[in-house]
C-alpha positions, -999 to +999 in steps of 0.1 A: -418-604-305-406-620-273-419-614-238-392-589-228-399-568-259-436-568-251-428-559-215-406-530-227-435-517-248-458-519-218-432-500-197-427-473-224-465-469-226-469-466-188-440-441-185-454-421-214-489-420-198-473-409-165-454-382-183-486-369-200-507-370-168-479-353-148-476-326-175-513-319-174-516-320-136-486-298-130-493-277-161-457-281-172-449-291-208-413-300-200-425-334-186-434-343-222-397-341-231-393-373-211-412-391-239-383-384-262-359-401-237-383-431-235-382-439-272-343-437-276-337-475-271-365-483-296-350-460-322-315-474-316-328-510-316-310-518-283-314-554-272-346-560-252-329-568-219-308-536-220-339-516-230-356-528-198-327-518-177-325-484-195-362-477-191-364-485-154-332-466-145-341-434-164-376-434-149-361-437-114-332-413-119-344-388-144-382-387-141-386-393-103-352-379-092-347-349-114-381-339-128-402-347-097-373-335-074-370-367-053-333-359-050-342-327-030-373-341-012-356-372+003-322-376+019-317-412+006-329-411-030-296-398-044-277-426-027-302-451-039-298-441-076-260-440-074-259-474-058-283-487-084-262-472-112-231-489-097-249-522-101-265-515-135-232-503-150-220-538-146-247-550-170-238-521-194-201-532-192-210-568-202-231-555-230-202-534-243-178-563-240-202-585-259-207-559-286-169-557-292-166-595-289-143-592-259-165-608-233-153-640-216-119-640-232-104-634-197-125-633-166-100-609-148-102-585-177-140-586-176-140-577-139-115-550-144-135-535-173-168-537-153-150-519-124-134-492-146-166-485-166-186-480-134-161-455-119-155-437-152-192-432-158-197-420-122-168-395-127-182-383-160-216-378-143-201-357-115-181-336-140-214-330-159-231-319-127-202-295-120-204-280-155-242-277-154-241-261-119-216-235-131-232-228-165-268-225-153-262-214-117-277-246-103-268-266-073-268-303-083-236-309-064-248-291-032-219-266-032-224-259+005-212-294+014-180-290-007-168-322-021-188-344+003-217-349-021-194-358-050-173-382-030-204-398-015-219-403-049-187-419-063-183-442-032-220-453-033-216-461-070-184-481-062-203-501-035-231-509-061-205-520-086-187-542-060-220-559-053-224-565-091-189-579-094-195-603-064-228-615-081-210-618-114-181-638-099-205-661-082-229-663-112-259-648-092-286-630-112-262-626-141-268-659-159-303-649-172-290-615-185-261-631-204-286-656-219-308-627-231-279-610-249-281-634-278-267-661-299-232-661-287-244-677-254-245-713-267-210-710-282-196-700-248-217-724-227-186-746-223-172-720-198-189-733-167-183-701-148-210-685-170-235-713-169-234-746-153-246-776-174 
């Protein structure tokens, strides 16, 4: 077991413990459902580096944002998680491209896919919020503000994704992630825009 896998187990343990303590303290068993979300990447055997990204993001967005209501308590937290998703979705896009053996065939295509996946996922999330609001009489989209909240969320996600694309284009912070994805890395080492010898 490598260091990242051990770190993921530690993260999962900490988040599980936090869920249990919160459930007991607030006397609300729904917090225990978060444990099911925590174990998903371990069941699906997702690569360790993607598991780390998943665990951190769902804790910030789902547990702190939704379950502990930070989206309602603070004015900036919603923007923060959407911006973070815009950046993280770039890693997800690279992971998907790698899975389908399409990564690094054409740099322009990679950037286009990263961009489209980010906006598509943001759009799907906003549609989900709209459906949930109407089915369960909730107000995730802050109906009083009209489309302002939805558009702000999409724009902030776009800004996060543009930051990722700039980092990707300039090889900042992306190199280590690509290396962690696995064995294909050495084969593609010759492309010096991924890693410089």
